[in-house]
N, C-alpha and C positions, 0 to 999 in steps of 0.2 A: 337840525333833526335832517337838514340836508347831508351836514358832515357826516352823520351818523350812516345815511341812504350808502355815502358813497363808500364809507366803511366796508357794510355788508355786500356793498358791489364787488370789491376790492377783494374782499375775502371769498367771495361765489367764486372770482375767477381764478383765482391762485387754485381753490378746492378743481374746477375744471380743468387747467392746466396740469395739476400732479393726476387727476383721473385720465386725462388723454395720455401723460407720460406712461402711468401704470398699463393703460391699451398696448399703447406702443411694443411697450418692453414684453407684454403677458405673450403678445402676435410673434412680436420677434421671437420670443423664446421658446414658443411651441413651432414657429417655423423653422427655426435652425435644429431643433432637436430632431424634425420631419426631416430634414436636409441630409443630418448626419447619419439618421438613421439610414437612409436610402444609401449614402455612401456607401457604411458600413456593410451593406447588403451584397455590395459589389464581390465579395471575398465574406464566403461560409464559415472561411479558418481551415477548411479541409481541402488537403489538394485535390484538384479535378485531374483523375488519371485517364486520357482516353483510352478507350476500347483498344483489345488488341488487334481487330480488324479495321478500326480507322489508322491506326500507327502502319499496319500493314499495306493499305491503298498508299496513306500517303509517301510509304518509300516506294512503290511500286509507281506511282506517277511523278516520281522525280524528274528533273531533265538539268542537262547542262546548264552551269550559272549563264545566261547572256551578258553579264557584267563584267565579272571576271576571267567567265570562260574555264574548259577542262583544267585541270581535277575537280574545279570547284562544283558541286552541283546544291540545287535548292528544292526545298521542299515546301511544297504552300498549307498552311495549316488553317481550320476554320474554328473559331472558339466562340461557346456563347460566355459573356463576361458576369451575366447576370443581371438582373432589372431588363430584362427582355431585350439586352445589345449584345451584336456577334459582330468579329471581328475578324479580319483577313490578318495574317500577318506571315512571316517567312522566315525558315531557317534555312541558313546555306554552311555548308558543310566540304570540309577541306579532308579526304581520303588520307589516312593515318600510312604512313611507310610499310609501320610494321605493327607489334603487338603493343599497342600502347598502353600506358601504366597510369592514367589518369585522363580526365576530358575536360576540356576547359570549353565553357558559353558567354560568349562579348555579349555584351548588351553595349549599343552606341548612344550616344549623346543626344540635342534635342538639334532639332538642323540639321540631322546627319545619318547615317546608313552605314553599312559596314561596305568598306573599298581597300580598308588594310590588310593588302594579300601577303607585303612581307612579315607582319603580325602572325598569321596563319603557317608561315614556311619557319618561323622562328621556335614557333608552340610544336610545329612536325618533330624539328631537329631534336627540339628537347626531350621529345620523347610523348609528346599529348596530342589526344584526337582531340581536332580543334574543331568549334562550330560556333557560328554566328547568329543571331537575330537580329531580321529587321522587322520592328516594333509595329505596329496595324498603323495608317494614314503616314509612313516613312519608306522611303525608299524602294525597295523593290515590292512593298505590298499598300504603297501609294499609286491610288487612281485618280483622273480626272475628275471634279467634283468635290473630293475628301478636302477638308480642313489638314492640309498637311504638319503633321507633328503636333496636332488639338490634342488633347484629353481634359477630362473633368473629374478625375481621381485618379491615381497610382493605382491603387487597387485594380482596375481595369485591366491593365497589365499582365493579371497573375495567372489568368486561365491559359495565356498564351504561352507564359514562361513554365508556368507548368507541363504543357506540351511537348517545350521545348526541349526540357530536362528528360521528358520520358524518352521522345525523339531520337535524342542524342544518342543516350544511353543503347537501346534497342540498335540504332546502326551501327554503334562502334561494337554492341554484342555478335550481326551478324558476320561482320567486315572480322573478324577473331576468328570464326568460324569458318569462314570461307579460306582463310590463310592456315588455318588447321588442316582444313580439308588437302589444301593444295602439298602439305608438308610430310600428311601422313601416306604411309605408304600400307595400302592394302596387304591385310595378314588376313588370312581365312580362317586362318588358325586363331587367331586372336579378334575377333569382330565386337567380343563383349565389351573386350580393353578399350580398342576402339572408340566407341561410342562410350562409355565410360568417359577417356580422355577430354573426348570432343564436344560431352555437356558439362565435363569442369572447364574447359575451355569457356563456353559459353557463359558459365554462372558466375566465373571471375572477373570478366569482360564487361557483363550486365552491374556490375557490383562494384568497378572503379571509382576510384574516388575523386567528385565533381567539384571542380572549380568556376567561381563565378566571377568574372572580368568585367568591370563596366566605366565606362567612360562619363563624365563631366554630369549631366540629369542619368543617363543609364548608370552612375555610379552610386547616386541616392538613389536608384530603383534596385537595383541589385541588392543594396543595405537591405533596403527597405522590406522587400520581398525574402530573404533570408531572415528578416527579423519573425514573419509573419510564417514560416517555413521551417520552424524548428528543428521539425522530425525529418528534413532533409540530410542535416548534418553535413554541412557542405566542408569541405575539405581546407579550403580558403578560399579566401576573397582577397583580389587585389582591384584597387580603386583608382584608378587613373584622373586627376583633378576633378573630385566628384563634387557634383552640386549641394553643399551644406548650408549655402545660404546667398542669397540674393547681393549683388556687387552695388550696393547701395551706399551711404552714409549710414549713421546709427540712426535719424531721427525719421528716414523714410522706411528702414527696415527695421525698426520698433514700432513705429507708428501708423506710417501710409501704408504699407503692405497689412498689416493686422485688418485697418480698415478696408479697405479691396478689397481682401478675402472676404469680412463681411457684406461688404456690398454685392458680390458675386453670387452668393448664393439666391436673389433675386434678379440678376441681369446677369446670367453666366455667360450669355453669347455676346455681349456687348464687347464690341471687335477696341483694341486698342495700337489698331493698324500696322503697319507692317516693316517698319522703319530699323534701322540698328545701326551699328558700327563695322564699315566692313574694310577695318585695318586688321583685323586676326584671318579673313579669308585671304586679302594678301598674302600674308605671310605664310600660307599655305598654299594658294593656284597657282602652278607650273605660268599662266600666264602674265601674274603680277613678279612677287620675289620668292615664293617657293619652288617646290621640286613635286608637288604632286601633281597629277589627274586625275579630275571624279566628276561627277554630273551635278553640276549647277544649276540642276531645277529639284536635287533632292536634298543639296548643301550648296546655299544660296547665301550669297553673298551679305544680303539684310534678311533679318529673319522672316520666316513664315507669319504670314498675319494671326497674332495673337488676342486670345480673349481674356475677359475678367477669371472664366472658368478656370483657364489653364493657371494662372497666377494663384489662384486659391487650391487645385491641386498640388501646384509644387507647394506652399504655402503650409498646407496640413503636414504634409509629409515631413518637411523639415519640422516642423513645431516638437513633433512625432520622434525623431532623429535628438532635437535638443532636451527634450525630455530625459534620453535615453534609450537606446535599442536594448536589446540583453542577445546579441551575437556572440556565440563562445567559440566560432569558428576563427583560426589564426586570420588575421586581415592585415593587409599593407595599402596605407594609403600613400600615395606620390604625389606629390607636387612639384613646379617650379620655384625660385627662389627667388621671383620677383614678379610684380603684377605693373600691367601698363594700360590705360584707358583713354588714352589721347583721343581727340577727336579728329587729330592732325597724323598722318604716316610719319614713324617714327622707326628709327632702326631697333628700339628697345621692344617692337612689338614682334623680330626676329631670334630675341632672346629669353622674352618673359611671356604669363600669362595674360592672353588680352581678351580674355572673357569672365574669369571669376578672380577676386582677391585671396592670391593664395594664405594670407594669414587668418581669413575665416577658415580654410580646410585645415591648416593645423589646428587652430580652436577648437572643431569641431570632430577633431576626428578620435578622442580619445571618448565620445559619447557611442560610438558606434557598439565598443562592446569592454571587455575586459580583457581583451589578446590584439590591442591593435600596435602595429608597428607604423610608424611615419618615415618616410624619406624624402628629403629635398634631391631634386634633380637640378643641379646650375647649368642655367641656360635654356629649361627647357618650354617648351609651347605650349597649351591652356591642354594640347592633344599631347603627348610626349612622345607617343609613336609615331607622329608626324614631326618631330622637331629636327633639327639638323643630325647628320649622322653621327658622330660621336657622343651628342645626348643621348639618343634615341637608342643606341648601343648599351649604354648605361642602364638605360629603363628598364631595356631588356633581361639585362643580365641581372639586374637586383630582382626583376617581377618574377622572370623564372627560379632563380637561388631561393626566392621564397619562398615555392609554390612547394619546390623539392625537398626542403627543410620542412615545410608543413603535411608533408603526406607520409 
């Protein structure tokens, strides 16, 4: 009898455990569904075009960029990202010296901001109007108290990218109109023809081919954004060492990161610290082994404080990429020819990618779309355009040749 009772208790216990597992699973599924629904609500799938009044006010309120100085201008943008969230971001413009044949919008990476003056000058020389965005919580858009570089979903950047694309088009149009007015000779007898020519200039300038250029996390974001904005029909994408996968071993990438991503639904604000390998920064910073000067409060040696929600945001975007984007625009994916991630400083950091695994970039590049070209830049750093001169000149040449051929 006692043995029978023990058997019954054992069965009851197993049933209890099974019910608990079922209830926990149902709760998780329900909670996960609600979280994912909220994440999707950050983007309606429809481009958010700022009103003409808002755009004009932004242009009128522009100021000379205090970081790079004249002739760079900065434009302060404020956007509603959905879900009750509002963000500050900044567009930096480099006035094109002539009639542009295309527009480039540059998106910086993680723990980064736009300071690559040489890139803007190269774009201008190649015939393109150049703009760069400092995303919310980054660079010029960062204010004390902000969680620098943080996010909870990559879709929260879409509204400010929508704004930046529209603003870049309007600024380029205004610039073209001004140049046309200066070159036009007043002809009282041909007022109608003059107005028609100016209107034609205006329409052509607004409709110029738009190119997205992104580095690291900005490369992933540029592709993610283009995939969700097919109506934009971007003329080309140039992705400089895009963040297509975490730089960890197979076990961490395929088991640990997905688990952390699930935990992040419950604890998005849980901090995982702000340490990190400073060797990549040493390869860039003029104070160490590099040749560049920049604001180390906006682009620090160690990473900013990170949260589980940021890990989930990157992981979810990468998951979508790994399943396959559907970007028809010609896309150039560039990366270095070697990876270095040793804890101790090594000369390899002066000619290898010290942040991401170049093999991961090469592996996932075809998932961007059917029209992808990859280029390996020998001796390239993580940011190819910050490599030593001979290397970055090769990267510039291949990037602008690709854009020229894509228009």
